[in-house]
All heavy atoms as an XYZ file, in Angstrom:
816
protein
N     -99.824     98.611    -61.380
C    -101.209     98.901    -61.635
C    -101.417     99.314    -63.092
O    -102.404     98.934    -63.696
C    -101.663     99.995    -60.667
C    -103.121    100.263    -60.732
S    -104.056     98.805    -60.218
C    -105.680     99.364    -60.397
N    -100.440    100.054    -63.607
C    -100.563    100.487    -64.998
C    -100.615     99.290    -65.945
O    -101.399     99.280    -66.899
C     -99.406    101.411    -65.355
N     -99.786     98.297    -65.699
C     -99.766     97.105    -66.556
C    -101.091     96.364    -66.460
O    -101.658     95.953    -67.474
C     -98.587     96.177    -66.169
C     -98.678     94.854    -66.907
C     -97.258     96.847    -66.466
N    -101.604     96.196    -65.240
C    -102.880     95.506    -65.080
C    -104.011     96.264    -65.766
O    -104.880     95.658    -66.389
C    -103.198     95.308    -63.593
C    -102.361     94.267    -62.873
C    -102.706     94.260    -61.389
C    -102.553     92.882    -63.462
N    -103.997     97.570    -65.676
C    -105.019     98.389    -66.330
C    -104.949     98.227    -67.847
O    -105.978     98.056    -68.509
C    -104.843     99.874    -65.935
O    -104.917     99.981    -64.517
C    -105.902    100.742    -66.576
N    -103.742     98.243    -68.388
C    -103.560     98.059    -69.830
C    -104.018     96.670    -70.259
O    -104.724     96.520    -71.265
C    -102.078     98.262    -70.212
O    -101.688     99.571    -69.827
C    -101.857     98.069    -71.702
N    -103.617     95.657    -69.484
C    -104.011     94.280    -69.812
C    -105.526     94.103    -69.723
O    -106.122     93.408    -70.531
C    -103.301     93.286    -68.895
C    -101.811     93.173    -69.171
C    -101.503     92.706    -70.594
O    -102.156     91.759    -71.093
O    -100.618     93.299    -71.223
N    -106.127     94.726    -68.723
C    -107.586     94.626    -68.564
C    -108.298     95.216    -69.782
O    -109.267     94.659    -70.281
C    -108.027     95.342    -67.282
C    -109.510     95.345    -67.056
C    -109.992     93.928    -66.740
N    -111.409     93.943    -66.515
C    -112.276     93.199    -67.179
N    -111.863     92.358    -68.105
N    -113.544     93.253    -66.908
N    -107.792     96.330    -70.277
C    -108.408     96.969    -71.443
C    -108.296     96.083    -72.679
O    -109.177     96.089    -73.542
C    -107.752     98.324    -71.705
N    -107.224     95.293    -72.770
C    -107.005     94.435    -73.937
C    -107.563     93.024    -73.759
O    -107.511     92.211    -74.671
C    -105.508     94.353    -74.233
N    -108.108     92.740    -72.577
C    -108.554     91.377    -72.254
C    -109.704     90.930    -73.160
O    -110.571     91.716    -73.533
C    -108.988     91.308    -70.798
N    -109.656     89.662    -73.490
C    -110.719     89.055    -74.284
C    -111.754     88.377    -73.389
O    -112.777     87.908    -73.858
C    -110.130     88.030    -75.254
C    -109.117     88.598    -76.254
C    -108.500     87.478    -77.067
C    -109.775     89.630    -77.157
N    -111.446     88.304    -72.088
C    -112.369     87.706    -71.126
C    -112.281     88.516    -69.834
O    -111.572     89.501    -69.753
C    -111.990     86.237    -70.866
O    -110.814     86.166    -70.087
N    -112.980     88.075    -68.809
C    -112.971     88.765    -67.533
C    -111.827     88.349    -66.621
O    -111.797     88.720    -65.452
N    -110.865     87.604    -67.158
C    -109.777     87.071    -66.347
C    -108.497     87.888    -66.523
O    -108.209     88.380    -67.605
C    -109.490     85.621    -66.718
C    -110.713     84.749    -66.672
N    -111.376     84.481    -65.510
C    -111.387     84.113    -67.652
C    -112.412     83.698    -65.769
N    -112.449     83.461    -67.065
N    -107.722     87.994    -65.430
C    -106.444     88.698    -65.510
C    -105.424     87.831    -66.236
O    -104.724     88.292    -67.125
C    -105.918     89.052    -64.092
C    -104.509     89.630    -64.156
C    -106.861     90.026    -63.415
N    -105.336     86.567    -65.860
C    -104.406     85.639    -66.516
C    -105.199     84.825    -67.529
O    -106.036     84.004    -67.161
C    -103.747     84.727    -65.491
N    -104.923     85.061    -68.801
C    -105.673     84.372    -69.840
C    -104.775     84.014    -71.016
O    -103.704     84.578    -71.197
C    -106.827     85.256    -70.313
C    -106.353     86.569    -70.914
C    -107.507     87.473    -71.297
O    -108.676     87.129    -71.153
N    -107.195     88.646    -71.792
N    -105.195     83.059    -71.769
C    -104.529     82.686    -73.008
C    -105.629     82.631    -74.044
O    -106.527     81.812    -73.973
C    -103.822     81.349    -72.874
C    -103.140     80.938    -74.140
C    -103.560     79.984    -75.028
C    -101.925     81.473    -74.680
N    -102.694     79.896    -76.080
C    -101.667     80.805    -75.896
C    -101.049     82.463    -74.288
C    -100.565     81.079    -76.691
C     -99.953     82.727    -75.075
C     -99.712     82.034    -76.252
N    -105.573     83.546    -74.983
C    -106.697     83.685    -75.900
C    -107.855     84.246    -75.100
O    -107.741     85.274    -74.476
N    -108.967     83.534    -75.078
C    -110.089     83.998    -74.262
C    -110.397     83.023    -73.123
O    -111.480     83.021    -72.587
C    -111.333     84.235    -75.118
C    -111.818     82.952    -75.764
O    -111.153     81.933    -75.719
N    -112.981     83.019    -76.370
N    -109.394     82.182    -72.785
C    -109.608     81.181    -71.742
C    -108.808     81.526    -70.486
O    -107.704     82.065    -70.559
C    -109.183     79.792    -72.239
C    -110.014     79.282    -73.397
C    -109.564     77.918    -73.833
C    -110.369     77.455    -75.026
N    -109.869     76.170    -75.529
N    -109.393     81.181    -69.351
C    -108.746     81.389    -68.063
C    -107.511     80.503    -67.932
O    -107.553     79.320    -68.262
C    -109.724     81.056    -66.934
C    -109.165     80.971    -65.520
C    -108.703     82.342    -65.043
C    -110.217     80.412    -64.569
N    -106.410     81.078    -67.487
C    -105.214     80.294    -67.191
C    -105.344     79.845    -65.746
O    -105.368     80.673    -64.825
C    -103.928     81.133    -67.381
C    -102.709     80.355    -66.921
C    -103.789     81.559    -68.820
N    -105.469     78.537    -65.553
C    -105.652     78.026    -64.194
C    -104.324     77.751    -63.508
O    -104.212     77.862    -62.297
C    -106.519     76.776    -64.221
C    -107.929     77.107    -64.684
C    -108.860     75.924    -64.600
O    -108.520     74.877    -64.117
N    -110.073     76.115    -65.089
N    -103.311     77.398    -64.268
C    -101.980     77.140    -63.721
C    -100.956     77.888    -64.566
O    -101.019     77.851    -65.784
C    -101.648     75.643    -63.747
C    -102.530     74.721    -62.920
C    -102.194     73.270    -63.213
C    -102.356     75.002    -61.441
N    -100.006     78.533    -63.923
C     -98.979     79.246    -64.680
C     -97.740     78.378    -64.886
O     -96.764     78.812    -65.475
C     -98.576     80.552    -63.983
C     -97.947     80.281    -62.621
C     -99.749     81.490    -63.870
C     -97.165     81.448    -62.083
N     -97.806     77.136    -64.427
C     -96.643     76.246    -64.455
C     -96.051     76.091    -65.853
O     -94.839     76.181    -66.026
C     -97.048     74.883    -63.896
C     -95.920     73.932    -63.709
C     -96.432     72.645    -63.049
C     -95.309     71.682    -62.832
N     -95.765     70.448    -62.185
N     -96.863     75.884    -66.854
C     -96.366     75.678    -68.212
C     -95.614     76.905    -68.711
O     -94.496     76.804    -69.213
C     -97.520     75.336    -69.165
O     -98.183     74.176    -68.685
C     -97.011     75.070    -70.575
N     -96.217     78.075    -68.567
C     -95.556     79.305    -68.996
C     -94.304     79.601    -68.189
O     -93.286     80.022    -68.738
N     -94.377     79.379    -66.880
C     -93.227     79.605    -66.008
C     -92.064     78.706    -66.425
O     -90.933     79.168    -66.570
C     -93.627     79.340    -64.545
C     -92.553     79.663    -63.554
C     -92.330     80.969    -63.165
C     -91.778     78.661    -63.003
C     -91.337     81.282    -62.238
C     -90.787     78.955    -62.081
C     -90.565     80.277    -61.694
N     -92.355     77.436    -66.650
C     -91.305     76.495    -67.063
C     -90.736     76.844    -68.437
O     -89.541     76.670    -68.686
C     -91.832     75.061    -67.036
C     -92.029     74.547    -65.624
O     -91.387     75.030    -64.684
N     -92.913     73.596    -65.456
N     -91.570     77.343    -69.341
C     -91.085     77.747    -70.663
C     -90.123     78.923    -70.545
O     -89.085     78.966    -71.218
C     -92.265     78.106    -71.572
N     -90.453     79.883    -69.677
C     -89.570     81.039    -69.460
C     -88.242     80.580    -68.869
O     -87.171     81.038    -69.286
C     -90.251     82.079    -68.544
C     -89.274     83.141    -68.088
C     -91.427     82.716    -69.269
N     -88.290     79.663    -67.900
C     -87.050     79.142    -67.300
C     -86.180     78.454    -68.346
O     -84.958     78.643    -68.367
C     -87.373     78.153    -66.176
C     -88.034     78.725    -64.934
C     -88.330     77.607    -63.936
C     -87.168     79.791    -64.281
N     -86.813     77.684    -69.209
C     -86.065     76.974    -70.251
C     -85.393     77.961    -71.200
O     -84.212     77.823    -71.524
C     -87.001     76.043    -71.025
C     -86.283     75.170    -72.019
C     -87.236     74.181    -72.672
C     -86.492     73.306    -73.641
N     -87.377     72.310    -74.266
N     -86.127     78.987    -71.633
C     -85.551     80.001    -72.526
C     -84.405     80.759    -71.854
O     -83.459     81.162    -72.511
C     -86.632     80.990    -72.978
C     -87.528     80.453    -74.061
C     -88.325     81.553    -74.760
N     -89.085     82.405    -73.874
C     -90.366     82.235    -73.546
N     -91.029     81.205    -74.054
N     -90.971     83.069    -72.752
N     -84.507     80.932    -70.545
C     -83.463     81.653    -69.801
C     -82.297     80.742    -69.427
O     -81.283     81.214    -68.917
C     -84.055     82.278    -68.543
N     -82.439     79.439    -69.685
C     -81.372     78.494    -69.342
C     -81.245     78.245    -67.847
O     -80.155     77.945    -67.355
N     -82.335     78.368    -67.127
C     -82.321     78.182    -65.670
C     -82.921     76.841    -65.290
O     -83.910     76.419    -65.863
C     -83.111     79.305    -64.985
C     -82.612     80.722    -65.216
C     -83.585     81.729    -64.630
C     -81.233     80.900    -64.605
N     -82.306     76.213    -64.294
C     -82.836     74.953    -63.779
C     -83.009     75.071    -62.274
O     -82.254     75.758    -61.602
C     -81.871     73.807    -64.088
C     -81.735     73.501    -65.563
C     -80.786     72.330    -65.817
O     -80.523     71.564    -64.888
O     -80.314     72.222    -66.954
N     -83.996     74.371    -61.751
C     -84.195     74.330    -60.315
C     -84.766     75.601    -59.716
O     -84.743     75.792    -58.503
N     -85.273     76.501    -60.550
C     -85.856     77.741    -60.054
C     -87.359     77.533    -59.903
O     -88.016     77.030    -60.804
C     -85.574     78.925    -61.003
C     -86.252     80.186    -60.514
C     -84.086     79.134    -61.152
N     -87.862     77.912    -58.753
C     -89.287     77.811    -58.472
C     -89.802     79.196    -58.077
O     -89.004     80.086    -57.768
C     -89.557     76.841    -57.314
O     -88.960     77.385    -56.119
C     -88.981     75.453    -57.597
N     -91.109     79.371    -58.061
C     -91.625     80.650    -57.561
C     -91.124     80.950    -56.142
O     -90.845     82.091    -55.806
C     -93.142     80.466    -57.602
C     -93.351     79.519    -58.751
C     -92.191     78.554    -58.636
N     -90.963     79.923    -55.334
C     -90.450     80.106    -53.970
C     -89.021     80.650    -53.991
O     -88.664     81.530    -53.209
C     -90.512     78.791    -53.198
C     -89.978     78.898    -51.783
C     -90.080     77.547    -51.066
N     -89.432     77.588    -49.791
C     -90.045     77.855    -48.645
N     -91.329     78.125    -48.653
N     -89.373     77.865    -47.520
N     -88.200     80.139    -54.892
C     -86.826     80.629    -55.023
C     -86.833     82.109    -55.415
O     -86.063     82.904    -54.875
C     -86.032     79.789    -56.050
C     -84.718     80.442    -56.415
C     -85.792     78.383    -55.515
N     -87.702     82.497    -56.337
C     -87.796     83.898    -56.741
C     -88.242     84.777    -55.572
O     -87.724     85.878    -55.378
C     -88.761     84.048    -57.913
C     -88.350     83.361    -59.213
C     -89.425     83.552    -60.276
C     -87.005     83.854    -59.695
N     -89.164     84.286    -54.778
C     -89.661     85.008    -53.608
C     -88.544     85.221    -52.594
O     -88.331     86.318    -52.091
C     -90.814     84.212    -53.009
C     -91.366     84.699    -51.715
C     -92.446     83.700    -51.260
N     -92.773     83.829    -49.882
C     -93.718     84.624    -49.404
N     -94.415     85.373    -50.228
N     -93.972     84.683    -48.117
N     -87.795     84.154    -52.319
C     -86.690     84.250    -51.368
C     -85.593     85.169    -51.890
O     -85.013     85.955    -51.137
C     -86.119     82.861    -51.073
C     -87.064     82.005    -50.259
C     -86.598     80.564    -50.130
O     -85.859     80.057    -50.977
N     -87.036     79.898    -49.087
N     -85.308     85.093    -53.169
C     -84.288     85.961    -53.773
C     -84.692     87.421    -53.652
O     -83.874     88.282    -53.319
C     -84.070     85.575    -55.247
O     -83.652     84.202    -55.305
C     -83.018     86.446    -55.909
N     -85.954     87.712    -53.899
C     -86.440     89.084    -53.765
C     -86.262     89.573    -52.330
O     -85.791     90.694    -52.101
C     -87.914     89.166    -54.179
N     -86.585     88.739    -51.358
C     -86.456     89.126    -49.948
C     -84.998     89.362    -49.572
O     -84.675     90.317    -48.857
C     -87.067     88.054    -49.049
N     -84.094     88.522    -50.053
C     -82.666     88.693    -49.776
C     -82.168     90.010    -50.362
O     -81.447     90.765    -49.706
C     -81.846     87.501    -50.323
C     -80.358     87.800    -50.334
C     -82.137     86.245    -49.501
N     -82.559     90.310    -51.592
C     -82.137     91.574    -52.214
C     -82.685     92.774    -51.453
O     -81.988     93.785    -51.301
C     -82.548     91.630    -53.688
C     -81.664     90.813    -54.574
N     -80.413     91.236    -54.959
C     -81.842     89.585    -55.135
C     -79.861     90.308    -55.721
N     -80.705     89.302    -55.836
N     -83.920     92.670    -50.984
C     -84.484     93.763    -50.192
C     -83.696     93.953    -48.898
O     -83.366     95.088    -48.531
C     -85.954     93.488    -49.866
C     -86.882     93.716    -51.033
S     -88.604     93.527    -50.533
C     -88.962     91.938    -51.237
N     -83.375     92.846    -48.220
C     -82.621     92.932    -46.965
C     -81.237     93.510    -47.211
O     -80.775     94.388    -46.474
C     -82.520     91.547    -46.317
N     -80.561     93.053    -48.256
C     -79.233     93.582    -48.583
C     -79.305     95.058    -48.936
O     -78.344     95.798    -48.721
C     -78.612     92.804    -49.747
C     -78.089     91.449    -49.349
C     -77.410     90.768    -50.526
C     -76.780     89.463    -50.112
N     -76.122     88.785    -51.234
N     -80.425     95.493    -49.472
C     -80.597     96.890    -49.836
C     -81.017     97.767    -48.668
O     -81.238     98.958    -48.838
N     -81.131     97.166    -47.492
C     -81.456     97.949    -46.308
C     -82.938     98.197    -46.083
O     -83.304     99.037    -45.271
N     -83.787     97.474    -46.783
C     -85.226     97.620    -46.567
C     -85.546     97.097    -45.168
O     -85.097     96.017    -44.795
C     -86.029     96.835    -47.640
C     -87.516     96.863    -47.354
C     -85.725     97.382    -49.028
N     -86.305     97.843    -44.368
C     -86.636     97.395    -43.018
C     -87.352     96.039    -43.026
O     -88.159     95.759    -43.920
C     -87.563     98.493    -42.479
C     -87.249     99.691    -43.305
C     -86.863     99.164    -44.666
N     -87.055     95.215    -42.024
C     -87.667     93.885    -41.934
C     -89.190     93.955    -41.923
O     -89.858     93.082    -42.460
C     -87.183     93.158    -40.670
C     -85.771     92.648    -40.766
S     -85.600     91.380    -42.041
C     -84.033     91.867    -42.732
N     -89.738     94.997    -41.317
C     -91.193     95.147    -41.272
C     -91.770     95.285    -42.680
O     -92.819     94.736    -42.987
C     -91.588     96.363    -40.418
C     -91.274     96.221    -38.945
C     -89.787     96.351    -38.603
O     -88.996     96.897    -39.427
O     -89.404     95.903    -37.506
N     -91.062     96.015    -43.544
C     -91.521     96.191    -44.927
C     -91.388     94.893    -45.717
O     -92.257     94.544    -46.518
C     -90.741     97.302    -45.618
C     -91.032     98.677    -45.037
O     -91.972     98.806    -44.217
O     -90.323     99.626    -45.397
N     -90.284     94.180    -45.489
C     -90.094     92.895    -46.175
C     -91.182     91.916    -45.742
O     -91.764     91.208    -46.567
C     -88.689     92.318    -45.909
C     -87.617     93.260    -46.469
C     -88.555     90.921    -46.524
C     -86.196     92.881    -46.080
N     -91.469     91.880    -44.444
C     -92.512     90.998    -43.925
C     -93.855     91.295    -44.579
O     -94.577     90.381    -44.986
C     -92.614     91.138    -42.409
N     -94.176     92.577    -44.697
C     -95.443     92.959    -45.311
C     -95.466     92.568    -46.784
O     -96.463     92.042    -47.285
C     -95.674     94.461    -45.156
C     -97.039     94.897    -45.610
C     -97.281     96.377    -45.326
O     -96.416     97.087    -44.851
N     -98.478     96.828    -45.629
N     -94.354     92.782    -47.486
C     -94.259     92.423    -48.900
C     -94.480     90.922    -49.099
O     -95.152     90.497    -50.027
C     -92.895     92.836    -49.446
C     -92.739     92.607    -50.918
C     -93.149     93.564    -51.834
C     -92.170     91.436    -51.394
C     -93.001     93.351    -53.198
C     -92.016     91.219    -52.753
C     -92.441     92.180    -53.661
N     -93.884     90.121    -48.199
C     -93.985     88.667    -48.306
C     -95.303     88.119    -47.767
O     -95.613     86.947    -47.955
C     -92.827     87.995    -47.556
C     -91.433     88.265    -48.102
C     -90.384     87.632    -47.202
C     -91.288     87.760    -49.531
N     -96.050     88.967    -47.052
C     -97.309     88.510    -46.478
C     -97.132     87.774    -45.169
O     -98.024     87.029    -44.748
N     -95.978     87.954    -44.512
C     -95.771     87.320    -43.213
C     -96.619     88.046    -42.169
O     -96.607     89.273    -42.092
C     -94.306     87.397    -42.786
C     -93.399     86.543    -43.608
N     -92.036     86.678    -43.579
C     -93.641     85.535    -44.485
C     -91.484     85.799    -44.395
N     -92.442     85.106    -44.960
N     -97.339     87.298    -41.353
C     -98.155     87.917    -40.306
C     -97.300     88.261    -39.092
O     -97.699     89.064    -38.261
C     -99.294     86.980    -39.893
O     -98.777     85.742    -39.447
N     -96.117     87.662    -39.011
C     -95.233     87.888    -37.874
C     -93.867     88.338    -38.392
O     -93.191     87.580    -39.083
C     -95.118     86.590    -37.071
C     -94.273     86.716    -35.834
O     -93.501     87.662    -35.677
N     -94.421     85.756    -34.953
N     -93.456     89.544    -38.032
C     -92.165     90.072    -38.488
C     -91.010     89.223    -37.989
O     -89.967     89.151    -38.633
C     -91.988     91.530    -38.017
O     -93.086     92.279    -38.513
C     -90.721     92.142    -38.555
N     -91.203     88.544    -36.862
C     -90.130     87.709    -36.302
C     -89.736     86.599    -37.269
O     -88.565     86.263    -37.398
C     -90.556     87.122    -34.948
C     -89.445     86.426    -34.211
C     -88.257     87.355    -33.915
O     -88.408     88.563    -33.746
N     -87.074     86.798    -33.868
N     -90.699     86.054    -37.979
C     -90.405     85.020    -38.980
C     -89.466     85.580    -40.043
O     -88.459     84.963    -40.391
C     -91.709     84.547    -39.655
O     -92.572     84.026    -38.650
C     -91.441     83.500    -40.724
N     -89.785     86.757    -40.531
C     -88.954     87.407    -41.547
C     -87.566     87.683    -41.003
O     -86.562     87.418    -41.661
C     -89.607     88.729    -41.999
O     -90.966     88.481    -42.306
C     -88.905     89.312    -43.205
N     -87.494     88.205    -39.785
C     -86.217     88.550    -39.162
C     -85.338     87.309    -38.992
O     -84.145     87.330    -39.284
C     -86.466     89.231    -37.811
C     -85.254     89.877    -37.227
C     -85.574     90.718    -36.003
N     -86.673     91.662    -36.158
C     -86.609     92.790    -36.854
N     -85.495     93.140    -37.460
N     -87.651     93.581    -36.947
N     -85.925     86.198    -38.560
C     -85.152     84.969    -38.350
C     -84.541     84.455    -39.640
O     -83.427     83.952    -39.661
C     -86.035     83.878    -37.729
C     -86.371     84.129    -36.284
C     -87.376     83.123    -35.746
O     -88.108     82.483    -36.503
N     -87.424     82.996    -34.434
N     -85.264     84.590    -40.731
C     -84.792     84.039    -42.008
C     -83.898     85.011    -42.767
O     -82.878     84.616    -43.327
C     -85.999     83.623    -42.888
C     -85.535     83.137    -44.249
C     -86.832     82.558    -42.187
N     -84.241     86.307    -42.775
C     -83.579     87.247    -43.672
C     -82.692     88.287    -43.007
O     -81.973     88.997    -43.710
C     -84.618     87.956    -44.551
C     -85.386     86.995    -45.406
C     -86.696     86.680    -45.136
C     -84.769     86.353    -46.480
C     -87.402     85.770    -45.907
C     -85.450     85.444    -47.254
C     -86.765     85.159    -46.967
O     -87.446     84.255    -47.737
N     -82.698     88.393    -41.680
C     -81.918     89.439    -41.003
C     -80.437     89.335    -41.326
O     -79.748     90.345    -41.449
C     -82.133     89.386    -39.498
N     -79.930     88.135    -41.485
C     -78.490     87.986    -41.742
C     -78.048     88.629    -43.049
O     -76.874     88.864    -43.277
C     -78.100     86.516    -41.703
C     -78.665     85.693    -42.840
C     -78.195     84.240    -42.734
N     -78.669     83.445    -43.819
C     -79.776     82.708    -43.770
N     -80.513     82.683    -42.693
N     -80.135     81.996    -44.811
N     -78.994     88.911    -43.931
C     -78.666     89.562    -45.198
C     -78.738     91.081    -45.107
O     -78.391     91.776    -46.048
C     -79.614     89.081    -46.304
C     -79.539     87.602    -46.539
C     -80.572     86.761    -46.146
C     -78.422     87.035    -47.141
C     -80.497     85.400    -46.354
C     -78.336     85.672    -47.357
C     -79.379     84.848    -46.954
N     -79.211     91.578    -43.976
C     -79.345     93.018    -43.779
C     -77.992     93.640    -43.485
O     -77.199     93.073    -42.742
C     -80.293     93.286    -42.610
O     -80.292     94.659    -42.295
N     -77.703     94.815    -44.049
C     -76.413     95.455    -43.781
C     -76.241     95.830    -42.315
O     -75.115     95.993    -41.853
C     -76.427     96.706    -44.662
C     -77.784     96.830    -45.220
C     -78.520     95.563    -44.987
N     -77.331     95.930    -41.560
C     -77.235     96.285    -40.146
C     -77.091     95.073    -39.233
O     -76.849     95.222    -38.045
C     -78.479     97.076    -39.711
C     -78.563     98.405    -40.423
O     -77.498     98.979    -40.731
O     -79.686     98.864    -40.678
N     -77.240     93.876    -39.801
C     -77.190     92.670    -38.990
C     -75.834     92.539    -38.287
O     -74.787     92.581    -38.924
C     -77.451     91.447    -39.869
C     -77.459     90.155    -39.127
N     -78.404     89.861    -38.175
C     -76.642     89.088    -39.184
C     -78.167     88.666    -37.695
N     -77.103     88.173    -38.292
N     -75.856     92.434    -37.003
C     -74.669     92.259    -36.148
C     -73.699     93.440    -36.196
O     -72.561     93.318    -35.759
C     -73.939     90.950    -36.473
C     -74.745     89.673    -36.265
C     -73.922     88.460    -36.679
C     -75.196     89.534    -34.836
N     -74.142     94.569    -36.737
C     -73.266     95.735    -36.808
C     -72.813     96.190    -35.429
O     -71.657     96.524    -35.225
C     -73.948     96.884    -37.539
C     -73.029     98.109    -37.670
C     -73.560     99.089    -38.643
N     -73.565     98.423    -39.943
C     -74.016     98.966    -41.049
N     -74.490    100.179    -41.038
N     -74.006     98.310    -42.186
N     -73.736     96.213    -34.467
C     -73.361     96.631    -33.117
C     -72.287     95.712    -32.546
O     -71.322     96.172    -31.950
C     -74.572     96.643    -32.192
C     -75.498     97.793    -32.435
C     -76.639     97.862    -31.469
N     -76.751     96.690    -30.596
C     -77.472     96.645    -29.502
N     -78.155     97.689    -29.126
N     -77.538     95.554    -28.780
N     -72.435     94.418    -32.747
C     -71.446     93.470    -32.226
C     -70.097     93.695    -32.892
O     -69.058     93.659    -32.232
C     -71.926     92.038    -32.461
N     -70.086     93.933    -34.180
C     -68.828     94.173    -34.887
C     -68.188     95.478    -34.456
O     -66.959     95.574    -34.347
C     -69.075     94.180    -36.398
N     -68.988     96.493    -34.195
C     -68.453     97.779    -33.769
C     -67.702     97.674    -32.453
O     -66.733     98.397    -32.226
C     -69.562     98.823    -33.659
C     -70.049     99.299    -35.008
O     -69.392     99.089    -36.024
N     -71.212     99.915    -35.027
N     -68.112     96.787    -31.572
C     -67.428     96.600    -30.293
C     -65.997     96.122    -30.528
O     -65.084     96.448    -29.778
C     -68.196     95.594    -29.405
C     -67.381     95.185    -28.191
C     -69.525     96.196    -28.973
N     -65.784     95.383    -31.595
C     -64.471     94.804    -31.887
C     -63.585     95.724    -32.716
O     -62.528     95.317    -33.175
C     -64.647     93.477    -32.624
C     -65.467     92.435    -31.876
C     -65.698     91.229    -32.762
C     -64.800     92.054    -30.576
N     -63.987     96.958    -32.896
C     -63.296     97.882    -33.763
C     -61.829     98.057    -33.369
O     -61.477     98.839    -32.498
C     -64.007     99.246    -33.756
C     -63.444    100.228    -34.753
C     -64.177    101.550    -34.681
O     -65.410    101.539    -34.578
O     -63.515    102.588    -34.710
N     -60.964     97.328    -34.006
C     -59.520     97.414    -33.876
C     -59.028     97.516    -32.429
O     -58.187     98.325    -32.093
C     -58.960     98.576    -34.701
C     -59.258     98.429    -36.155
C     -60.331     99.104    -36.728
C     -58.507     97.593    -36.948
C     -60.619     98.949    -38.074
C     -58.789     97.434    -38.294
C     -59.853     98.113    -38.851
N     -59.557     96.661    -31.576
C     -59.052     96.573    -30.220
C     -59.554     97.636    -29.272
O     -59.231     97.617    -28.096
N     -60.329     98.580    -29.756
C     -60.878     99.602    -28.880
C     -62.020     98.990    -28.080
O     -62.869     98.307    -28.626
C     -61.425    100.790    -29.677
C     -60.378    101.547    -30.450
C     -61.048    102.668    -31.219
C     -60.045    103.356    -32.121
N     -60.694    104.360    -32.977
N     -62.004     99.211    -26.824
C     -63.097     98.725    -25.996
C     -64.178     99.784    -25.986
O     -63.934    100.926    -25.582
C     -62.613     98.400    -24.562
C     -61.577     97.288    -24.623
C     -63.806     98.010    -23.690
C     -60.980     96.926    -23.288
N     -65.330     99.402    -26.460
C     -66.444    100.342    -26.526
C     -67.647     99.724    -25.883
O     -67.855     98.506    -25.951
C     -66.781    100.676    -27.979
C     -65.684    101.405    -28.693
C     -65.973    101.702    -30.130
N     -67.367    101.507    -30.515
C     -67.917    102.075    -31.564
N     -67.215    102.877    -32.310
N     -69.158    101.851    -31.883
N     -68.439    100.509    -25.286
C     -69.673    100.064    -24.674
C     -70.725     99.877    -25.777
O     -70.866    100.724    -26.649
C     -70.158    101.095    -23.650
C     -71.375    100.669    -22.887
C     -71.743    101.717    -21.848
C     -72.969    101.275    -21.101
N     -73.340    102.265    -20.083
N     -71.446     98.771    -25.726
C     -72.509     98.518    -26.700
C     -73.651     99.449    -26.384
O     -74.104     99.551    -25.256
C     -72.976     97.047    -26.635
C     -74.139     96.822    -27.581
C     -71.847     96.104    -26.937
N     -74.136    100.133    -27.411
C     -75.247    101.085    -27.219
C     -76.555    100.433    -27.533
O     -76.717     99.643    -28.368
C     -75.030    102.300    -28.105
C     -73.769    103.018    -27.769
C     -73.530    104.176    -28.737
O     -74.324    104.488    -29.592
N     -72.374    104.804    -28.587
């Protein structure tokens, strides 16, 4: 919010995304220029979105929070795609196999 507030104060037009005083209708040119400078190929906004979700899941962020961040209306969609990256994924199943000890699944 702080960045948007600062940018709004410096804006030459009523638009958030602008170049000079003109509305930026597509970010493709700027996005591709950044990728080229970074030496990246095959990266799309979708790839960045998926990477962010994977990092959140690996960091233990609850699936409900990831779903909300991604704008998924159904948490099940998020769980099906990203649960395998969660540190808790299949933990109960692995705990049952703990070095030959027979344990009841809780």
